[in-house]
N, C-alpha and C positions, 0 to 999 in steps of 0.2 A: 280266340287270338290269347289269352288267358293259359289254356291251357298248354297251348305253344310253348307260351314262353317260361312255364313252368317244367315242362318237359327237359326242354333246353340247359335248365339250371338245375335239373336233376331230383326235382320235386317229385313226388307222386301226384299223376292229374287228380283225387279227390283232395290236393289241398285246400280250392279255390273255391269246390263247393261244402266241404265242412267247415271250414275256418278254423281248423288243425294246421300244425305245422306239419307234421309228419314223421316225429322224430326232433331230436334234438341238434339234429345238424341243419340246421338252415341259416341263412345268413344273418341272419340278426344275432346271434352266439356270439362267432369268431369276432365278430364287430365290437359287439359289446364290451368280448373279453379282452380286444386289444384297446379298446378305448379305458376300462378300468388298467390296464398296465398302464398306460402311457401316463394317464390323471399321477397315479402313485410314481412311476420314475419323476414324474415334472415336479411333485410337492417337494419328494427328495432332494430333487436338486435345487429348490428355494430355499429347505431349510437348511442344508449344507454350506450356501450361498449366505442366507443369513449369521448360520455360527460362527462361519469364517468373516465376515464383515464385522460383527459383534466382537469377538478375537482381537481382530486387528486396531479395533479399535482404544485409543490411549489417552486418556486424559493427561493434560499436561500439569506436572506436581509445582504448584506455585514456591516459588523463592521463600524462603522463612524470611521474616522483617529481623534486620540486627539489630540488637538491644538499643531502645531509645529512640526507633524510629519514629515517626509521625505517621497517627493514625488517621483514618477520616472519618468524619462525626458518626458514619454508623459502624465503625468495626470493623468492616468486613477487605479492606484496603490498607495500604502502607505507601509512604513514597520514600523515592528510591533516590531523588535529586531532578530526575528526570520525566517521571512517570509515575503514575499509580499503577501499584503491583496488587493482585488480589492475595488474601492470606488463606481461602482456603480453595 
């Protein structure tokens, strides 16, 4: 039965006996090549998406405190009269 399957797939009938592939035209070669190509394309898409996401991220620029503004005890915030705002 193995020989029939191998002949239907286009492999030489000695493949099952000798353990060889009969050349580089086996089924595993194209599947591995497609898998590697898919992995490279997927990795490229992920890297591109990460670059776009990081480029679009914008850190808000804190409002500079006016002269004489009340600073917090740790010096990281200033009071604008309604809420504490970051200095950095």
